[in-house]
C-alpha positions as CSV (number, residue, x, y, z in Angstrom):
1,M,-28.5,-15.3,30.5
2,S,-28.3,-18.6,32.3
3,K,-30.4,-19.3,35.3
4,H,-27.4,-19.8,37.5
5,A,-25.8,-16.5,36.4
6,K,-29.1,-14.7,37.1
7,L,-29.2,-16.2,40.6
8,L,-25.7,-15.0,41.3
9,G,-26.5,-11.5,40.0
10,L,-24.1,-11.8,37.1
11,S,-24.7,-9.8,33.9
12,F,-23.4,-10.4,30.4
13,D,-23.8,-6.8,29.3
14,R,-21.2,-6.2,26.6
15,T,-22.0,-2.6,25.9
16,A,-18.5,-1.4,27.1
17,T,-16.8,-4.1,25.0
18,A,-18.8,-3.1,21.9
19,A,-17.8,0.5,22.4
20,A,-14.1,-0.4,22.9
21,V,-14.2,-2.6,19.7
22,A,-15.8,0.3,17.7
23,A,-13.2,2.8,19.0
24,Q,-10.4,0.3,18.1
25,T,-11.8,-0.1,14.6
26,V,-11.8,3.7,14.1
27,D,-8.3,4.0,15.4
28,L,-7.0,1.2,13.1
29,A,-8.7,2.8,10.1
30,S,-7.0,6.1,10.9
31,R,-3.6,4.3,11.2
32,R,-4.2,2.6,7.8
33,A,-5.0,6.0,6.2
34,A,-1.8,7.4,7.6
35,L,0.1,4.4,6.1
36,V,-1.6,4.9,2.8
37,D,-0.3,8.5,2.8
38,R,3.2,7.4,3.6
39,M,3.3,4.6,1.0
40,M,2.0,7.0,-1.7
41,K,4.6,9.5,-0.7
42,L,7.3,6.9,-0.8
43,A,6.2,5.9,-4.3
44,E,6.2,9.5,-5.5
45,D,9.6,10.3,-3.9
46,T,11.2,7.2,-5.4
47,L,9.9,8.0,-8.9
48,D,10.9,11.6,-8.5
49,E,14.4,10.6,-7.5
50,I,14.8,8.2,-10.5
51,E,13.3,10.8,-12.9
52,G,15.4,13.6,-11.5
53,G,18.4,12.5,-13.5
54,E,20.9,12.1,-10.6
55,I,21.2,9.7,-7.7
56,E,23.2,10.6,-4.6
57,Q,25.5,7.9,-3.4
58,V,27.0,8.0,0.1
59,A,30.0,5.9,1.0
60,I,32.2,5.8,4.1
61,T,35.9,5.4,3.7
62,Q,38.1,3.2,5.9
63,R,39.2,6.3,7.8
64,G,35.5,7.1,8.5
65,D,35.1,9.9,6.0
66,V,31.7,10.3,4.4
67,V,32.0,10.7,0.6
68,R,28.9,11.9,-1.3
69,T,28.8,11.6,-5.1
70,T,26.1,11.8,-7.7
71,R,25.5,9.7,-10.8
72,K,22.9,9.1,-13.5
73,P,20.5,6.3,-12.7
74,D,21.1,3.1,-14.6
75,M,18.5,0.5,-15.6
76,T,18.9,-1.3,-12.3
77,D,18.1,1.9,-10.4
78,R,15.1,2.4,-12.6
79,R,13.8,-1.1,-12.2
80,N,14.3,-0.9,-8.4
81,G,12.6,2.4,-8.2
82,V,9.6,1.3,-10.3
83,T,9.4,-1.9,-8.2
84,I,9.5,0.0,-4.9
85,S,6.8,2.4,-6.2
86,G,4.7,-0.3,-7.6
87,I,4.7,-2.3,-4.4
88,A,3.9,0.8,-2.3
89,V,1.0,1.8,-4.5
90,D,-0.3,-1.8,-4.6
91,K,-0.2,-2.1,-0.8
92,A,-1.8,1.3,-0.4
93,T,-4.6,0.4,-2.8
94,K,-5.3,-2.8,-0.9
95,L,-5.5,-0.8,2.4
96,L,-7.9,1.6,0.7
97,D,-10.0,-1.3,-0.7
98,R,-10.2,-2.9,2.7
99,D,-11.6,0.3,4.3
100,S,-14.0,1.0,1.4
101,G,-15.3,-2.5,1.2
102,L,-14.5,-2.5,-2.5
103,E,-13.1,-6.0,-2.5
104,T,-16.3,-7.4,-1.0
105,A,-18.4,-5.4,-3.4
106,T,-16.3,-6.6,-6.3
107,S,-16.5,-10.3,-5.3
108,T,-20.3,-9.9,-4.7
109,L,-20.7,-8.3,-8.2
110,D,-18.6,-11.1,-9.8
111,A,-20.8,-13.7,-8.1
112,L,-24.0,-11.9,-9.2
113,E,-22.6,-11.6,-12.8
114,A,-21.8,-15.4,-12.8
115,A,-25.3,-16.3,-11.5
116,V,-27.1,-14.0,-14.0
117,G,-24.9,-15.4,-16.8
118,A,-25.6,-19.0,-15.8
119,A,-29.4,-18.3,-15.6
120,A,-29.3,-16.7,-19.1
121,R,-27.4,-19.6,-20.5
122,T,-30.0,-22.0,-19.0
123,L,-32.8,-20.0,-20.5
124,L,-31.2,-19.8,-23.9
125,D,-30.3,-23.5,-23.9
126,G,-33.9,-24.5,-22.9
127,D,-35.4,-22.2,-25.5
128,Q,-33.5,-23.7,-28.4
129,T,-35.6,-25.8,-30.8
130,T,-34.5,-28.0,-33.6
131,D,-36.2,-27.6,-37.0
């Protein structure tokens, strides 16, 4: 705390701010978990629809009538369904990794593996003798 702030009776206590940030962090983690559930459900529902054998199509005529028909999914439908599901699972996994710290752990392990490998190569290169 600065001398002038102390003379004015000002305090830089950030206890309330720290508590608010911690609460916000917990709230955001909860919201991410809810998004993960929704994305996984979307992926499952999309694959179920494609694998179900029939897709419902809805059209509105010029008179405003709603016409519902079903048809078998074609390859475009399958590709789109798999793409939607894949993106949903990928994004859900990234959210899970963020909260689990897995990405940081993985990059730390990769760096450690590289360092150990470099050290081992140095030792092996230095230990080689010519006959």
